N, C-alpha and C positions, 0 to 999 in steps of 0.2 A: 448830592450825586458824586460818586467817585469819578475820576477822570477817564477811567476805562469804561464807564457806562454811557450808552447813548440811546435816544428814544427809538421806540418801535416805529418802523416806516410802514406806509401802505402796502409795499411789497412784502415786507416781513409778515403783515397781517395775513396775506394769502397763505403763506406756508404754515403759519400758526393755526389757521382755520383747518388745515389738513391734519395737523396734530390732535386738534380737539376731536376731529372726526375719528382718528385712530384711537383716542382715548375712549370715545363711546364704543367703538368695536370691542376694546378691551373689556369694558363694562358689560357689554352684551354677552361676552364669553365667560363672565363670571370673575374677571379680574379687576384689580383696582384700575381706575380710569387715568391711564397715562399713555401718551403717544408721542413719538418723535420721528423726524426725518432729517436726512443729511443732504445738503444741497451744495452742489459745486459752484465755483466762481462764475459760471455762465448761467446760473439759475436753474440748472437741471436737478431734479430729485434723484439722487443715486441710490439710496436706500431709505426704507422706512420700517418702523416696528411699533409694536404696541406691548403694554405690559403683559407678562406671562407669569406672574408670580403665583397664580392659582395652581401651578404644577406642584407647589410646595417649595420651590427654590426661590428664596427671597432675593437672589442676585439677578433674576431674569427681568431687569429694568430695560426699557427700550433704549435709553441712552447708552447703557453699557453695551448692549448688543450692537449698536451702531459703532461704538469705538472698536469693538472686536471686528466687525465687518470691514471698517476702514483699513485696519492693519493687514487684512488679507487681500484687499482690492486696490488699495491706493498707495502711491509713493509718499514718503515723508513730505515732499514738496506739494503734492496734490492736497493732502491732508490739511496742510497749513492754509490753504485757500478755500477750505469748506466752512460752512456754517451749519451748526446743529440747531434745529428748531425743536421746541418740546412744549408740551401742554403745561408742564409744571417745572419750576426751577430744580436743577440738579441736586440730588442728595450728595453727601460727601463721597460715597463710593463711586458715583457716576461723574462727579467733578474731578476726582483723581484719575479715573479712566480716560476722560476726555483730555486732561492735561498730559498724561503719560503717552498717549499716541500722538500728540501733536495736533489735535484738531484746533481750529482758531476760534472764531466768534460763536457765542451762544445766545439764543434768543428765546425767551420764555413767555407764555401766555399768562401764567399766574406764578406768584412767588411762594417760597417757603413760608414766609411771614404770613401770607393770606391763608395758606392751608392750615397752619397752626392756629390762627385765629378762628377759622371755621370749625376745626375740631374742638377747640375749647368752648366755643359757642354752643356746640351740640353735646358736650359733656363726653367726648370720645377720647380715649387714651391716645398719646402720641406715640410716635416711632421709638424704638429702643435706641436710636442713635442721636447724637447731638445735631441740632439743626444748624450746621455751619454754613455761613455765606459761601458762595462759589469762590470768591477771592481769597477767602481764609484758607482754602484747600488748594486752589489751582493758580494762586498768584495774580498776575496782571492779565488774566483772560478778558477779552473785551466782551461785554454783556449788554443786552437790551432786554427790557421787560420791568414790570409786567405790562400787559395790555388791558385796560379797564373793561372794554366790551367782552373780550374773550375770556378774561378771568371770571366774569359773571357766568359764562357758559361752563367753564371748568368747575366752578362752585356748584352748579347745578348737577353735574355729573358726580361729584363727590357726595352731594346730598343724597342722590339716588342710590349710590353704592352703600352708604351708611344705613339708609332705609331698608334696603334689600337684606342687610346683615342683621336687621331687627333693632337697629338703634334709631330712636327718634332724632331726626336731623331736620329740624324745622328752620326755615330762614328767619333771620332776625327781622323783626318788624318795627324796630325802635328807630 
């Protein structure tokens, strides 16, 4: 474990559960299952978003939308005290946006490594971008995740998404 990583807390799990619910909303709307929320230092959810790549714009990730929202609604000092919660670990694009706008901590339910493992298991092609770790893109950003229980829920949503697209995405019974 890197010195910038810390365990997911019970309070974190509450916000992560909301992100998983947003990911399910995305899936129900025909999008890939990702959801995120931005929480201030007092524990108040300031903004939340779900994936909207179904529009054909592959940059419509919820984490990227929250970074944009934060620049329009929060001062740099306020952004530094916020936590971004997300159903899946940031991609390189979202990690960069997160760092550029000065958001602080990131907590995720499932990791990129887990997602890649699921896709490999199901014989599904990977993203066209390199699966970089958050710290490889955003330096010393404090991160927490994944959460074993919620990662199982995220896997279930991704399996459902792949099945809806006509790909057999069976759970690993080994």
